[in-house]
Structures are given as C-alpha cells and as structure tokens.
C-alpha positions, 0 to 999 in steps of 0.5 A: 190552202189554195184559192180557187184562183190560184188553182186556175193559173197553176192549172193553166201553167201546167197544161200551157207547157205541157202543150209547147213541150209536145208541140216541140218534141212532134215539130222542131225535134220531128218525134210522130205522137204514136195513138195514146199521145194523140188521145193525151193531146187531145184530153191536154190542149182544150185545158189551155183555153177552157181553164182561160175562159174561166178564170175571165168569166168568174166560174165556179165550175171550171174546176169541174170541167177541168176535172173530167178532162185531166181524169180522161188523160190521166187514165190514159197516161197511166195506160200509156206509161205502164205499156212503154215500161213495160209494167202491162201488155198492150190489151188495146192494140191502139198502137199502130205497127206504123209507130209503136206506143213502146216506142223509145223517143225520149228518155231521161234517167231510163225514167222520165220519158214522154208518157211519164212527163203526161201522166204528171202533168195529168196528175198535177192538174188533176189533184188541184183541180179536185182541191178546187171542187172541194173548196166550191164546197165548202163555200 
C-alpha cells in the first residue's frame, strides 16, 4: 500500500508534468487550446501549487482537495475525449467556431491525443487520491 506522502508526491509529479506539457503545446508548439482544454487547465494547474502546500503542512485533507479537483477535470476530460474521438456529439456547445474541440493538433498512433493525455493524468491523480482518502479514514 502506498503511503499518503508517496501518493501526494506522485500526484504532484503527474500534475506538474501535465502542466508543463500543456504549456509546451500552447507556448512552444503554438497549438491553441480549445475551450475544454482551458477548463481542464483550470482543474490541473492549481494542483501544482495546492499539493506541495499540503505536503509541507502535513495536511491529511490534501487528498480530499485533490480528489475534488481531479474529479472535475476527469469529467471534463472524459467529455472532451468522447467528443474528440467521435463517441458522442457535442451537446453543450462550449467550443467556439474559431477552434473546435475536435481539432486534431497532435495524435500519436491515432489514439493518444491531447484530450486522452489529460484524461489519463486526471484518472491517475483521482485514483491515487481516492486511495489517500481511504488511508486517512483507516488511520
């Protein structure tokens, strides 16, 4: 079983890497983020700052905070991935005509897309912190 400290460090590492990759895509490779990408960033970027504060202050509730933010991001990333890969039609019309949320800017093996990378990151962070919440309840 993972300790809560390790869960926090792993979550922070995934959040930091996700943030850096999103910044590389937008600022270096000049891929403009779509509306749903911005919403996912709103859920991911605070984790890079909240998690270290929780680690430094030994706050057991950090897993709850992280769980909530990652759950919100997970829902958005799931919706975005399903739209992007044509599983569902866009029902909420959050994407603009300027840049559709279906725009293919980066794909690896026709499967690994920006929305899928975000989905995997949020899922990983969510599962880790779900275990962290369970660890706290057991203690």
